[in-house]
C-alpha positions in Angstrom: -24.4 29.2 16.4 -21.2 30.9 15.1 -19.5 30.2 18.5 -20.3 26.5 18.2 -18.8 26.4 14.8 -15.7 28.2 16.0 -15.5 25.7 18.9 -15.8 22.8 16.4 -13.1 24.3 14.2 -10.8 24.8 17.2 -11.4 21.2 18.3 -10.7 19.9 14.8 -7.5 21.8 14.6 -6.4 20.5 18.0 -7.1 16.9 16.9 -5.1 17.5 13.7 -2.2 18.9 15.7 -2.3 15.9 18.1 -2.3 13.5 15.1 0.6 15.4 13.5 2.6 14.9 16.7 1.7 11.3 17.3 1.1 9.5 14.0 3.9 8.4 11.7 4.2 10.4 8.5 6.6 10.4 5.6 9.4 13.0 5.7 11.3 11.5 2.7 10.9 8.8 0.1 13.1 7.3 -2.6 13.3 4.3 -4.8 16.4 2.2 -4.1 17.4 0.5 -7.4 19.9 -1.7 -5.7 17.4 -3.5 -3.5 14.3 -2.9 -5.7 12.3 -1.2 -2.9 10.5 2.0 -2.2 12.1 3.4 1.0 10.0 5.7 3.2 11.6 7.6 6.0 9.1 8.4 8.8 9.0 11.4 11.2 9.4 9.0 14.2 12.9 7.9 13.0 11.6 4.5 11.5 12.1 3.4 7.9 9.5 1.5 5.9 10.3 -0.3 2.7 8.2 -2.3 0.2 8.6 -3.9 -3.2 6.8 -1.7 -5.8 5.2 -4.8 -7.4 2.9 -5.1 -4.5 1.4 -1.6 -4.8 -1.5 -0.8 -7.1 -0.3 1.5 -9.9 3.4 0.6 -9.5 3.3 -3.0 -10.8 4.6 -2.3 -14.3 6.6 0.8 -13.6 10.2 1.3 -14.8 13.0 2.1 -12.4 13.1 5.7 -13.7 9.4 6.1 -13.1 9.6 4.7 -9.6 12.5 7.1 -8.8 10.2 10.1 -9.5 8.4 9.8 -6.2 7.5 12.6 -3.8 5.9 13.0 -0.4 2.5 14.6 -0.5 1.3 17.3 1.8 2.1 16.8 5.4 3.5 13.3 4.9 0.2 11.3 4.6 0.8 10.3 1.0 3.3 9.4 -1.7 2.9 10.5 -5.3 4.2 9.4 -8.7 3.3 12.0 -11.2 4.3 10.0 -14.3 2.3 7.0 -13.2 -0.7 9.1 -11.9 -0.5 7.1 -8.7 -0.9 8.1 -5.1 -0.5 5.8 -2.0 -1.5 6.5 1.5 1.3 6.3 4.1 -1.1 5.1 6.9 -2.5 2.5 4.4 1.0 1.2 3.5 1.9 0.9 7.1 -1.2 -1.1 7.7 -0.3 -3.4 4.8 -2.8 -2.0 2.3 -1.2 -1.7 -1.1 -4.3 -0.8 -3.1 -8.1 -1.4 -3.3 -9.8 -4.5 -2.0 -9.9 -6.0 -5.5 -6.2 -5.3 -6.0 -5.4 -6.9 -2.6 -7.5 -9.9 -3.4 -5.7 -10.4 -6.7 -2.3 -10.1 -4.9 -3.4 -12.7 -2.3 -4.4 -15.1 -5.0 -0.9 -15.0 -6.4 0.7 -15.9 -3.1 2.6 -19.2 -3.1 3.6 -21.3 -0.2 4.9 -24.8 0.3 1.4 -25.9 1.5 -0.2 -24.4 -1.6 2.3 -26.1 -3.9 1.9 -29.4 -2.2 -1.9 -29.2 -2.5 -1.7 -28.4 -6.2 0.6 -31.4 -6.8 -1.7 -33.7 -4.8 -4.7 -32.4 -6.7 -2.9 -32.8 -10.0 -2.0 -36.4 -9.1 -5.7 -37.1 -8.7 -6.4 -35.8 -12.1 -6.8 -32.1 -11.4 -9.8 -30.1 -10.5 -13.1 -31.9 -10.9 -15.4 -30.9 -13.7 -18.5 -29.0 -12.8 -21.5 -31.1 -13.3 -24.4 -29.8 -15.4 -27.3 -28.8 -13.2 -30.8 -28.6 -14.6 
């Protein structure tokens, strides 16, 4: 049984090494005050940037707090000690800036020309209809 466990450990280590070599990971991170973005340098030479207002835990942060960011571990996470906030690099790259609830709240704030036109049209009709009392 111990041999099987050793084999499983060796296989897991090999998968981890393959992931380390192939998956993008953060090698550096900074907050750029000039453009108002968190800038993440990846190990594959790419750069990823995002506005902190999108990310859960960073919404109300000051520029000084945002500037105090560091890469966690082997590049899988970003950490803001003063804000007690951690973000996953793979999650950010996939467009996930927080929990499902946070993301749904962000989506509800989205504005577009179509949404604005629909709101104006609905307002011209007298607004949202009242809920009828059901018995």
